[in-house]
Structures are given as structure tokens and as C-alpha cells.
PDBQT receptor file of N, H, CA, C and O in Angstrom, charges set to zero:
ATOM      1  N   MET A   1      23.631 -19.118  -0.870  1.00  0.00    +0.000 N 
ATOM      2  CA  MET A   1      22.539 -19.928  -1.434  1.00  0.00    +0.000 C 
ATOM      3  C   MET A   1      22.330 -19.467  -2.870  1.00  0.00    +0.000 C 
ATOM      4  O   MET A   1      22.238 -18.270  -3.144  1.00  0.00    +0.000 OA
ATOM      5  N   THR A   2      22.258 -20.424  -3.775  1.00  0.00    +0.000 N 
ATOM      6  H   THR A   2      22.333 -21.396  -3.553  1.00  0.00    +0.000 HD
ATOM      7  CA  THR A   2      22.098 -20.097  -5.192  1.00  0.00    +0.000 C 
ATOM      8  C   THR A   2      20.631 -20.027  -5.556  1.00  0.00    +0.000 C 
ATOM      9  O   THR A   2      19.769 -20.421  -4.770  1.00  0.00    +0.000 OA
ATOM     10  N   MET A   3      20.346 -19.526  -6.745  1.00  0.00    +0.000 N 
ATOM     11  H   MET A   3      21.046 -19.206  -7.383  1.00  0.00    +0.000 HD
ATOM     12  CA  MET A   3      18.970 -19.427  -7.210  1.00  0.00    +0.000 C 
ATOM     13  C   MET A   3      18.354 -20.833  -7.321  1.00  0.00    +0.000 C 
ATOM     14  O   MET A   3      17.165 -21.011  -7.058  1.00  0.00    +0.000 OA
ATOM     15  N   THR A   4      19.166 -21.829  -7.713  1.00  0.00    +0.000 N 
ATOM     16  H   THR A   4      20.132 -21.684  -7.927  1.00  0.00    +0.000 HD
ATOM     17  CA  THR A   4      18.669 -23.219  -7.839  1.00  0.00    +0.000 C 
ATOM     18  C   THR A   4      18.274 -23.706  -6.462  1.00  0.00    +0.000 C 
ATOM     19  O   THR A   4      17.232 -24.343  -6.310  1.00  0.00    +0.000 OA
ATOM     20  N   ASP A   5      19.103 -23.411  -5.432  1.00  0.00    +0.000 N 
ATOM     21  H   ASP A   5      19.949 -22.893  -5.556  1.00  0.00    +0.000 HD
ATOM     22  CA  ASP A   5      18.773 -23.790  -4.072  1.00  0.00    +0.000 C 
ATOM     23  C   ASP A   5      17.436 -23.174  -3.620  1.00  0.00    +0.000 C 
ATOM     24  O   ASP A   5      16.596 -23.839  -3.014  1.00  0.00    +0.000 OA
ATOM     25  N   LEU A   6      17.270 -21.868  -3.940  1.00  0.00    +0.000 N 
ATOM     26  H   LEU A   6      17.953 -21.327  -4.433  1.00  0.00    +0.000 HD
ATOM     27  CA  LEU A   6      16.013 -21.199  -3.573  1.00  0.00    +0.000 C 
ATOM     28  C   LEU A   6      14.856 -21.780  -4.320  1.00  0.00    +0.000 C 
ATOM     29  O   LEU A   6      13.781 -21.934  -3.739  1.00  0.00    +0.000 OA
ATOM     30  N   SER A   7      15.013 -22.114  -5.581  1.00  0.00    +0.000 N 
ATOM     31  H   SER A   7      15.886 -21.989  -6.053  1.00  0.00    +0.000 HD
ATOM     32  CA  SER A   7      13.921 -22.709  -6.374  1.00  0.00    +0.000 C 
ATOM     33  C   SER A   7      13.556 -24.066  -5.788  1.00  0.00    +0.000 C 
ATOM     34  O   SER A   7      12.376 -24.382  -5.636  1.00  0.00    +0.000 OA
ATOM     35  N   ASP A   8      14.579 -24.879  -5.453  1.00  0.00    +0.000 N 
ATOM     36  H   ASP A   8      15.537 -24.622  -5.576  1.00  0.00    +0.000 HD
ATOM     37  CA  ASP A   8      14.341 -26.161  -4.872  1.00  0.00    +0.000 C 
ATOM     38  C   ASP A   8      13.631 -26.043  -3.512  1.00  0.00    +0.000 C 
ATOM     39  O   ASP A   8      12.716 -26.806  -3.202  1.00  0.00    +0.000 OA
ATOM     40  N   GLU A   9      14.067 -25.095  -2.735  1.00  0.00    +0.000 N 
ATOM     41  H   GLU A   9      14.810 -24.474  -2.987  1.00  0.00    +0.000 HD
ATOM     42  CA  GLU A   9      13.456 -24.857  -1.386  1.00  0.00    +0.000 C 
ATOM     43  C   GLU A   9      12.018 -24.427  -1.541  1.00  0.00    +0.000 C 
ATOM     44  O   GLU A   9      11.147 -24.916  -0.820  1.00  0.00    +0.000 OA
ATOM     45  N   ARG A  10      11.746 -23.513  -2.475  1.00  0.00    +0.000 N 
ATOM     46  H   ARG A  10      12.453 -23.116  -3.060  1.00  0.00    +0.000 HD
ATOM     47  CA  ARG A  10      10.376 -23.074  -2.688  1.00  0.00    +0.000 C 
ATOM     48  C   ARG A  10       9.482 -24.228  -3.192  1.00  0.00    +0.000 C 
ATOM     49  O   ARG A  10       8.334 -24.365  -2.769  1.00  0.00    +0.000 OA
ATOM     50  N   ALA A  11      10.023 -25.040  -4.089  1.00  0.00    +0.000 N 
ATOM     51  H   ALA A  11      10.956 -24.928  -4.432  1.00  0.00    +0.000 HD
ATOM     52  CA  ALA A  11       9.241 -26.168  -4.635  1.00  0.00    +0.000 C 
ATOM     53  C   ALA A  11       8.932 -27.132  -3.512  1.00  0.00    +0.000 C 
ATOM     54  O   ALA A  11       7.807 -27.624  -3.424  1.00  0.00    +0.000 OA
ATOM     55  N   ALA A  12       9.892 -27.417  -2.650  1.00  0.00    +0.000 N 
ATOM     56  H   ALA A  12      10.805 -27.016  -2.721  1.00  0.00    +0.000 HD
ATOM     57  CA  ALA A  12       9.675 -28.308  -1.522  1.00  0.00    +0.000 C 
ATOM     58  C   ALA A  12       8.640 -27.725  -0.554  1.00  0.00    +0.000 C 
ATOM     59  O   ALA A  12       7.784 -28.441  -0.035  1.00  0.00    +0.000 OA
ATOM     60  N   THR A  13       8.735 -26.435  -0.328  1.00  0.00    +0.000 N 
ATOM     61  H   THR A  13       9.431 -25.853  -0.749  1.00  0.00    +0.000 HD
ATOM     62  CA  THR A  13       7.756 -25.761   0.541  1.00  0.00    +0.000 C 
ATOM     63  C   THR A  13       6.349 -25.869  -0.026  1.00  0.00    +0.000 C 
ATOM     64  O   THR A  13       5.401 -26.210   0.682  1.00  0.00    +0.000 OA
ATOM     65  N   ARG A  14       6.231 -25.577  -1.302  1.00  0.00    +0.000 N 
ATOM     66  H   ARG A  14       7.001 -25.300  -1.878  1.00  0.00    +0.000 HD
ATOM     67  CA  ARG A  14       4.888 -25.637  -1.956  1.00  0.00    +0.000 C 
ATOM     68  C   ARG A  14       4.356 -27.089  -1.904  1.00  0.00    +0.000 C 
ATOM     69  O   ARG A  14       3.169 -27.307  -1.661  1.00  0.00    +0.000 OA
ATOM     70  N   ALA A  15       5.224 -28.054  -2.129  1.00  0.00    +0.000 N 
ATOM     71  H   ALA A  15       6.188 -27.878  -2.326  1.00  0.00    +0.000 HD
ATOM     72  CA  ALA A  15       4.784 -29.464  -2.067  1.00  0.00    +0.000 C 
ATOM     73  C   ALA A  15       4.327 -29.833  -0.696  1.00  0.00    +0.000 C 
ATOM     74  O   ALA A  15       3.324 -30.529  -0.541  1.00  0.00    +0.000 OA
ATOM     75  N   ALA A  16       5.043 -29.382   0.312  1.00  0.00    +0.000 N 
ATOM     76  H   ALA A  16       5.858 -28.817   0.186  1.00  0.00    +0.000 HD
ATOM     77  CA  ALA A  16       4.666 -29.686   1.718  1.00  0.00    +0.000 C 
ATOM     78  C   ALA A  16       3.334 -29.040   2.063  1.00  0.00    +0.000 C 
ATOM     79  O   ALA A  16       2.501 -29.643   2.739  1.00  0.00    +0.000 OA
ATOM     80  N   ILE A  17       3.136 -27.821   1.599  1.00  0.00    +0.000 N 
ATOM     81  H   ILE A  17       3.813 -27.332   1.049  1.00  0.00    +0.000 HD
ATOM     82  CA  ILE A  17       1.884 -27.120   1.903  1.00  0.00    +0.000 C 
ATOM     83  C   ILE A  17       0.733 -27.795   1.159  1.00  0.00    +0.000 C 
ATOM     84  O   ILE A  17      -0.346 -27.969   1.725  1.00  0.00    +0.000 OA
ATOM     85  N   ARG A  18       0.947 -28.175  -0.098  1.00  0.00    +0.000 N 
ATOM     86  H   ARG A  18       1.823 -28.034  -0.558  1.00  0.00    +0.000 HD
ATOM     87  CA  ARG A  18      -0.078 -28.908  -0.833  1.00  0.00    +0.000 C 
ATOM     88  C   ARG A  18      -0.461 -30.217  -0.147  1.00  0.00    +0.000 C 
ATOM     89  O   ARG A  18      -1.633 -30.572  -0.021  1.00  0.00    +0.000 OA
ATOM     90  N   LYS A  19       0.576 -30.909   0.286  1.00  0.00    +0.000 N 
ATOM     91  H   LYS A  19       1.528 -30.620   0.184  1.00  0.00    +0.000 HD
ATOM     92  CA  LYS A  19       0.332 -32.207   0.957  1.00  0.00    +0.000 C 
ATOM     93  C   LYS A  19      -0.443 -31.962   2.246  1.00  0.00    +0.000 C 
ATOM     94  O   LYS A  19      -1.367 -32.718   2.545  1.00  0.00    +0.000 OA
ATOM     95  N   ALA A  20      -0.108 -30.947   3.009  1.00  0.00    +0.000 N 
ATOM     96  H   ALA A  20       0.643 -30.332   2.766  1.00  0.00    +0.000 HD
ATOM     97  CA  ALA A  20      -0.821 -30.616   4.235  1.00  0.00    +0.000 C 
ATOM     98  C   ALA A  20      -2.282 -30.266   3.952  1.00  0.00    +0.000 C 
ATOM     99  O   ALA A  20      -3.184 -30.702   4.667  1.00  0.00    +0.000 OA
ATOM    100  N   ARG A  21      -2.501 -29.477   2.908  1.00  0.00    +0.000 N 
ATOM    101  H   ARG A  21      -1.769 -29.123   2.327  1.00  0.00    +0.000 HD
ATOM    102  CA  ARG A  21      -3.899 -29.105   2.566  1.00  0.00    +0.000 C 
ATOM    103  C   ARG A  21      -4.757 -30.303   2.182  1.00  0.00    +0.000 C 
ATOM    104  O   ARG A  21      -5.955 -30.336   2.463  1.00  0.00    +0.000 OA
ATOM    105  N   ASN A  22      -4.132 -31.292   1.534  1.00  0.00    +0.000 N 
ATOM    106  H   ASN A  22      -3.159 -31.265   1.306  1.00  0.00    +0.000 HD
ATOM    107  CA  ASN A  22      -4.883 -32.448   1.055  1.00  0.00    +0.000 C 
ATOM    108  C   ASN A  22      -5.028 -33.547   2.080  1.00  0.00    +0.000 C 
ATOM    109  O   ASN A  22      -5.674 -34.560   1.813  1.00  0.00    +0.000 OA
ATOM    110  N   SER A  23      -4.448 -33.369   3.230  1.00  0.00    +0.000 N 
ATOM    111  H   SER A  23      -3.923 -32.546   3.447  1.00  0.00    +0.000 HD
ATOM    112  CA  SER A  23      -4.483 -34.430   4.269  1.00  0.00    +0.000 C 
ATOM    113  C   SER A  23      -5.423 -34.024   5.401  1.00  0.00    +0.000 C 
ATOM    114  O   SER A  23      -5.578 -32.848   5.730  1.00  0.00    +0.000 OA
ATOM    115  N   THR A  24      -6.038 -35.044   5.976  1.00  0.00    +0.000 N 
ATOM    116  H   THR A  24      -5.913 -36.000   5.709  1.00  0.00    +0.000 HD
ATOM    117  CA  THR A  24      -6.864 -34.770   7.164  1.00  0.00    +0.000 C 
ATOM    118  C   THR A  24      -5.983 -34.649   8.388  1.00  0.00    +0.000 C 
ATOM    119  O   THR A  24      -6.400 -34.074   9.394  1.00  0.00    +0.000 OA
ATOM    120  N   LYS A  25      -4.784 -35.175   8.325  1.00  0.00    +0.000 N 
ATOM    121  H   LYS A  25      -4.445 -35.642   7.508  1.00  0.00    +0.000 HD
ATOM    122  CA  LYS A  25      -3.803 -35.018   9.384  1.00  0.00    +0.000 C 
ATOM    123  C   LYS A  25      -2.551 -34.431   8.783  1.00  0.00    +0.000 C 
ATOM    124  O   LYS A  25      -1.655 -35.160   8.358  1.00  0.00    +0.000 OA
ATOM    125  N   PRO A  26      -2.484 -33.087   8.743  1.00  0.00    +0.000 N 
ATOM    126  CA  PRO A  26      -1.355 -32.422   8.105  1.00  0.00    +0.000 C 
ATOM    127  C   PRO A  26      -0.033 -32.840   8.713  1.00  0.00    +0.000 C 
ATOM    128  O   PRO A  26       0.107 -32.978   9.928  1.00  0.00    +0.000 OA
ATOM    129  N   THR A  27       0.956 -33.040   7.809  1.00  0.00    +0.000 N 
ATOM    130  H   THR A  27       0.842 -32.928   6.821  1.00  0.00    +0.000 HD
ATOM    131  CA  THR A  27       2.312 -33.416   8.298  1.00  0.00    +0.000 C 
ATOM    132  C   THR A  27       3.113 -32.156   8.622  1.00  0.00    +0.000 C 
ATOM    133  O   THR A  27       4.136 -32.228   9.302  1.00  0.00    +0.000 OA
ATOM    134  N   VAL A  28       2.651 -31.010   8.138  1.00  0.00    +0.000 N 
ATOM    135  H   VAL A  28       1.819 -30.953   7.585  1.00  0.00    +0.000 HD
ATOM    136  CA  VAL A  28       3.342 -29.712   8.428  1.00  0.00    +0.000 C 
ATOM    137  C   VAL A  28       2.447 -28.921   9.340  1.00  0.00    +0.000 C 
ATOM    138  O   VAL A  28       1.333 -28.566   8.956  1.00  0.00    +0.000 OA
ATOM    139  N   PRO A  29       2.907 -28.634  10.549  1.00  0.00    +0.000 N 
ATOM    140  CA  PRO A  29       2.090 -27.865  11.489  1.00  0.00    +0.000 C 
ATOM    141  C   PRO A  29       1.822 -26.472  10.951  1.00  0.00    +0.000 C 
ATOM    142  O   PRO A  29       2.643 -25.911  10.226  1.00  0.00    +0.000 OA
ATOM    143  N   ALA A  30       0.682 -25.919  11.304  1.00  0.00    +0.000 N 
ATOM    144  H   ALA A  30       0.015 -26.375  11.893  1.00  0.00    +0.000 HD
ATOM    145  CA  ALA A  30       0.269 -24.588  10.787  1.00  0.00    +0.000 C 
ATOM    146  C   ALA A  30       1.309 -23.539  11.104  1.00  0.00    +0.000 C 
ATOM    147  O   ALA A  30       1.588 -22.681  10.266  1.00  0.00    +0.000 OA
ATOM    148  N   ASP A  31       1.903 -23.580  12.314  1.00  0.00    +0.000 N 
ATOM    149  H   ASP A  31       1.677 -24.277  12.995  1.00  0.00    +0.000 HD
ATOM    150  CA  ASP A  31       2.871 -22.549  12.681  1.00  0.00    +0.000 C 
ATOM    151  C   ASP A  31       4.133 -22.650  11.792  1.00  0.00    +0.000 C 
ATOM    152  O   ASP A  31       4.781 -21.640  11.517  1.00  0.00    +0.000 OA
ATOM    153  N   GLN A  32       4.466 -23.851  11.356  1.00  0.00    +0.000 N 
ATOM    154  H   GLN A  32       3.940 -24.671  11.579  1.00  0.00    +0.000 HD
ATOM    155  CA  GLN A  32       5.608 -23.980  10.441  1.00  0.00    +0.000 C 
ATOM    156  C   GLN A  32       5.284 -23.421   9.086  1.00  0.00    +0.000 C 
ATOM    157  O   GLN A  32       6.110 -22.749   8.468  1.00  0.00    +0.000 OA
ATOM    158  N   VAL A  33       4.029 -23.708   8.598  1.00  0.00    +0.000 N 
ATOM    159  H   VAL A  33       3.358 -24.254   9.100  1.00  0.00    +0.000 HD
ATOM    160  CA  VAL A  33       3.626 -23.150   7.321  1.00  0.00    +0.000 C 
ATOM    161  C   VAL A  33       3.639 -21.629   7.375  1.00  0.00    +0.000 C 
ATOM    162  O   VAL A  33       4.122 -20.976   6.449  1.00  0.00    +0.000 OA
ATOM    163  N   LEU A  34       3.119 -21.072   8.435  1.00  0.00    +0.000 N 
ATOM    164  H   LEU A  34       2.726 -21.602   9.187  1.00  0.00    +0.000 HD
ATOM    165  CA  LEU A  34       3.131 -19.585   8.569  1.00  0.00    +0.000 C 
ATOM    166  C   LEU A  34       4.567 -19.056   8.622  1.00  0.00    +0.000 C 
ATOM    167  O   LEU A  34       4.850 -18.001   8.054  1.00  0.00    +0.000 OA
ATOM    168  N   ALA A  35       5.459 -19.751   9.279  1.00  0.00    +0.000 N 
ATOM    169  H   ALA A  35       5.230 -20.608   9.740  1.00  0.00    +0.000 HD
ATOM    170  CA  ALA A  35       6.857 -19.315   9.340  1.00  0.00    +0.000 C 
ATOM    171  C   ALA A  35       7.502 -19.351   7.965  1.00  0.00    +0.000 C 
ATOM    172  O   ALA A  35       8.294 -18.471   7.627  1.00  0.00    +0.000 OA
ATOM    173  N   LEU A  36       7.172 -20.355   7.174  1.00  0.00    +0.000 N 
ATOM    174  H   LEU A  36       6.529 -21.070   7.449  1.00  0.00    +0.000 HD
ATOM    175  CA  LEU A  36       7.680 -20.449   5.780  1.00  0.00    +0.000 C 
ATOM    176  C   LEU A  36       7.125 -19.321   4.944  1.00  0.00    +0.000 C 
ATOM    177  O   LEU A  36       7.857 -18.714   4.162  1.00  0.00    +0.000 OA
ATOM    178  N   LEU A  37       5.861 -19.031   5.091  1.00  0.00    +0.000 N 
ATOM    179  H   LEU A  37       5.267 -19.524   5.727  1.00  0.00    +0.000 HD
ATOM    180  CA  LEU A  37       5.244 -17.949   4.339  1.00  0.00    +0.000 C 
ATOM    181  C   LEU A  37       5.816 -16.567   4.750  1.00  0.00    +0.000 C 
ATOM    182  O   LEU A  37       6.020 -15.688   3.913  1.00  0.00    +0.000 OA
ATOM    183  N   ASP A  38       6.062 -16.414   6.043  1.00  0.00    +0.000 N 
ATOM    184  H   ASP A  38       5.896 -17.128   6.724  1.00  0.00    +0.000 HD
ATOM    185  CA  ASP A  38       6.689 -15.191   6.547  1.00  0.00    +0.000 C 
ATOM    186  C   ASP A  38       8.098 -15.004   5.944  1.00  0.00    +0.000 C 
ATOM    187  O   ASP A  38       8.486 -13.896   5.574  1.00  0.00    +0.000 OA
ATOM    188  N   ALA A  39       8.834 -16.092   5.857  1.00  0.00    +0.000 N 
ATOM    189  H   ALA A  39       8.519 -16.992   6.158  1.00  0.00    +0.000 HD
ATOM    190  CA  ALA A  39      10.190 -16.050   5.267  1.00  0.00    +0.000 C 
ATOM    191  C   ALA A  39      10.115 -15.660   3.804  1.00  0.00    +0.000 C 
ATOM    192  O   ALA A  39      10.911 -14.858   3.318  1.00  0.00    +0.000 OA
ATOM    193  N   ASP A  40       9.101 -16.265   3.076  1.00  0.00    +0.000 N 
ATOM    194  H   ASP A  40       8.454 -16.917   3.471  1.00  0.00    +0.000 HD
ATOM    195  CA  ASP A  40       8.956 -15.921   1.665  1.00  0.00    +0.000 C 
ATOM    196  C   ASP A  40       8.588 -14.455   1.538  1.00  0.00    +0.000 C 
ATOM    197  O   ASP A  40       9.115 -13.762   0.668  1.00  0.00    +0.000 OA
ATOM    198  N   LEU A  41       7.719 -13.983   2.364  1.00  0.00    +0.000 N 
ATOM    199  H   LEU A  41       7.291 -14.546   3.071  1.00  0.00    +0.000 HD
ATOM    200  CA  LEU A  41       7.312 -12.588   2.306  1.00  0.00    +0.000 C 
ATOM    201  C   LEU A  41       8.494 -11.653   2.555  1.00  0.00    +0.000 C 
ATOM    202  O   LEU A  41       8.637 -10.624   1.895  1.00  0.00    +0.000 OA
ATOM    203  N   ALA A  42       9.337 -12.026   3.517  1.00  0.00    +0.000 N 
ATOM    204  H   ALA A  42       9.221 -12.862   4.053  1.00  0.00    +0.000 HD
ATOM    205  CA  ALA A  42      10.532 -11.222   3.803  1.00  0.00    +0.000 C 
ATOM    206  C   ALA A  42      11.463 -11.177   2.607  1.00  0.00    +0.000 C 
ATOM    207  O   ALA A  42      12.021 -10.124   2.301  1.00  0.00    +0.000 OA
ATOM    208  N   ARG A  43      11.644 -12.320   1.912  1.00  0.00    +0.000 N 
ATOM    209  H   ARG A  43      11.190 -13.176   2.161  1.00  0.00    +0.000 HD
ATOM    210  CA  ARG A  43      12.515 -12.357   0.717  1.00  0.00    +0.000 C 
ATOM    211  C   ARG A  43      11.901 -11.504  -0.419  1.00  0.00    +0.000 C 
ATOM    212  O   ARG A  43      12.620 -10.816  -1.143  1.00  0.00    +0.000 OA
ATOM    213  N   ILE A  44      10.570 -11.562  -0.558  1.00  0.00    +0.000 N 
ATOM    214  H   ILE A  44       9.986 -12.121   0.031  1.00  0.00    +0.000 HD
ATOM    215  CA  ILE A  44       9.921 -10.751  -1.581  1.00  0.00    +0.000 C 
ATOM    216  C   ILE A  44      10.064  -9.265  -1.242  1.00  0.00    +0.000 C 
ATOM    217  O   ILE A  44      10.299  -8.462  -2.145  1.00  0.00    +0.000 OA
ATOM    218  N   GLN A  45       9.935  -8.883  -0.008  1.00  0.00    +0.000 N 
ATOM    219  H   GLN A  45       9.744  -9.535   0.726  1.00  0.00    +0.000 HD
ATOM    220  CA  GLN A  45      10.078  -7.458   0.390  1.00  0.00    +0.000 C 
ATOM    221  C   GLN A  45      11.509  -7.006   0.133  1.00  0.00    +0.000 C 
ATOM    222  O   GLN A  45      11.708  -5.882  -0.328  1.00  0.00    +0.000 OA
ATOM    223  N   VAL A  46      12.499  -7.820   0.409  1.00  0.00    +0.000 N 
ATOM    224  H   VAL A  46      12.337  -8.733   0.783  1.00  0.00    +0.000 HD
ATOM    225  CA  VAL A  46      13.899  -7.445   0.136  1.00  0.00    +0.000 C 
ATOM    226  C   VAL A  46      14.096  -7.219  -1.383  1.00  0.00    +0.000 C 
ATOM    227  O   VAL A  46      14.778  -6.282  -1.798  1.00  0.00    +0.000 OA
ATOM    228  N   ALA A  47      13.490  -8.089  -2.186  1.00  0.00    +0.000 N 
ATOM    229  H   ALA A  47      12.936  -8.850  -1.849  1.00  0.00    +0.000 HD
ATOM    230  CA  ALA A  47      13.606  -7.936  -3.645  1.00  0.00    +0.000 C 
ATOM    231  C   ALA A  47      12.927  -6.664  -4.110  1.00  0.00    +0.000 C 
ATOM    232  O   ALA A  47      13.451  -5.958  -4.972  1.00  0.00    +0.000 OA
ATOM    233  N   ILE A  48      11.761  -6.365  -3.544  1.00  0.00    +0.000 N 
ATOM    234  H   ILE A  48      11.336  -6.938  -2.844  1.00  0.00    +0.000 HD
ATOM    235  CA  ILE A  48      11.060  -5.117  -3.874  1.00  0.00    +0.000 C 
ATOM    236  C   ILE A  48      11.878  -3.911  -3.477  1.00  0.00    +0.000 C 
ATOM    237  O   ILE A  48      12.015  -2.961  -4.247  1.00  0.00    +0.000 OA
ATOM    238  N   ASP A  49      12.417  -3.949  -2.289  1.00  0.00    +0.000 N 
ATOM    239  H   ASP A  49      12.306  -4.721  -1.663  1.00  0.00    +0.000 HD
ATOM    240  CA  ASP A  49      13.232  -2.825  -1.786  1.00  0.00    +0.000 C 
ATOM    241  C   ASP A  49      14.484  -2.585  -2.622  1.00  0.00    +0.000 C 
ATOM    242  O   ASP A  49      14.998  -1.469  -2.690  1.00  0.00    +0.000 OA
ATOM    243  N   ALA A  50      14.977  -3.683  -3.274  1.00  0.00    +0.000 N 
ATOM    244  H   ALA A  50      14.559  -4.590  -3.218  1.00  0.00    +0.000 HD
ATOM    245  CA  ALA A  50      16.188  -3.564  -4.068  1.00  0.00    +0.000 C 
ATOM    246  C   ALA A  50      15.912  -2.987  -5.450  1.00  0.00    +0.000 C 
ATOM    247  O   ALA A  50      16.851  -2.619  -6.156  1.00  0.00    +0.000 OA
ATOM    248  N   LEU A  51      14.647  -2.901  -5.853  1.00  0.00    +0.000 N 
ATOM    249  H   LEU A  51      13.884  -3.200  -5.280  1.00  0.00    +0.000 HD
ATOM    250  CA  LEU A  51      14.323  -2.351  -7.162  1.00  0.00    +0.000 C 
ATOM    251  C   LEU A  51      14.690  -0.874  -7.223  1.00  0.00    +0.000 C 
ATOM    252  O   LEU A  51      14.569  -0.155  -6.231  1.00  0.00    +0.000 OA
ATOM    253  N   PRO A  52      15.147  -0.420  -8.408  1.00  0.00    +0.000 N 
ATOM    254  CA  PRO A  52      15.512   1.000  -8.520  1.00  0.00    +0.000 C 
ATOM    255  C   PRO A  52      14.253   1.872  -8.346  1.00  0.00    +0.000 C 
ATOM    256  O   PRO A  52      13.144   1.465  -8.693  1.00  0.00    +0.000 OA
ATOM    257  N   THR A  53      14.452   3.044  -7.817  1.00  0.00    +0.000 N 
ATOM    258  H   THR A  53      15.353   3.375  -7.536  1.00  0.00    +0.000 HD
ATOM    259  CA  THR A  53      13.364   4.005  -7.659  1.00  0.00    +0.000 C 
ATOM    260  C   THR A  53      12.951   4.503  -9.026  1.00  0.00    +0.000 C 
ATOM    261  O   THR A  53      13.788   4.934  -9.819  1.00  0.00    +0.000 OA
ATOM    262  N   PRO A  54      11.633   4.443  -9.307  1.00  0.00    +0.000 N 
ATOM    263  CA  PRO A  54      11.201   4.942 -10.617  1.00  0.00    +0.000 C 
ATOM    264  C   PRO A  54      11.347   6.463 -10.706  1.00  0.00    +0.000 C 
ATOM    265  O   PRO A  54      11.125   7.173  -9.725  1.00  0.00    +0.000 OA
ATOM    266  N   HIS A  55      11.715   6.943 -11.862  1.00  0.00    +0.000 N 
ATOM    267  H   HIS A  55      11.895   6.366 -12.658  1.00  0.00    +0.000 HD
ATOM    268  CA  HIS A  55      11.857   8.371 -12.063  1.00  0.00    +0.000 C 
ATOM    269  C   HIS A  55      10.590   8.874 -12.751  1.00  0.00    +0.000 C 
ATOM    270  O   HIS A  55      10.093   8.249 -13.688  1.00  0.00    +0.000 OA
ATOM    271  N   PRO A  56      10.080   9.991 -12.285  1.00  0.00    +0.000 N 
ATOM    272  CA  PRO A  56       8.845  10.532 -12.925  1.00  0.00    +0.000 C 
ATOM    273  C   PRO A  56       9.139  10.889 -14.382  1.00  0.00    +0.000 C 
ATOM    274  O   PRO A  56      10.220  11.372 -14.720  1.00  0.00    +0.000 OA
ATOM    275  N   THR A  57       8.163  10.641 -15.212  1.00  0.00    +0.000 N 
ATOM    276  H   THR A  57       7.285  10.249 -14.937  1.00  0.00    +0.000 HD
ATOM    277  CA  THR A  57       8.322  11.014 -16.615  1.00  0.00    +0.000 C 
ATOM    278  C   THR A  57       7.654  12.375 -16.872  1.00  0.00    +0.000 C 
ATOM    279  O   THR A  57       6.563  12.640 -16.369  1.00  0.00    +0.000 OA
ATOM    280  N   ASP A  58       8.290  13.191 -17.622  1.00  0.00    +0.000 N 
ATOM    281  H   ASP A  58       9.177  12.976 -18.030  1.00  0.00    +0.000 HD
ATOM    282  CA  ASP A  58       7.709  14.536 -17.911  1.00  0.00    +0.000 C 
ATOM    283  C   ASP A  58       7.135  14.557 -19.278  1.00  0.00    +0.000 C 
ATOM    284  O   ASP A  58       6.605  15.581 -19.709  1.00  0.00    +0.000 OA
TER     285      ASP A  58
């Protein structure tokens, strides 16, 4: 998956969530929204874990 694919996926996810928030009958079930947010959180945690360990400054 390329960065463009991830950006497109995130944009689509945000659009779906916005649409669901603005609707009285959400098209995206809450459990699906939570699953998408969990997946985003997992990707963020992987990115954080991949950061180099900071070295103390003396």
C-alpha cells in the first residue's frame, strides 16, 4: 500500500464519519467507525514505535 493509497483511505474514512455524524440515520455503523479508528490508532502506534530513541543531552 502506498502513501497515496493511505491518504485516499483516510480521506474516505473521514468523509464517511462526517457523513454519519451529520445524518439522523448514519450510513456507517458505530462498530465500523470504531474499527476504523482502532486501525488508525494501530498505524499511529507503529509509526511512534518506529521513531528513533531520543538520546539524553548532557
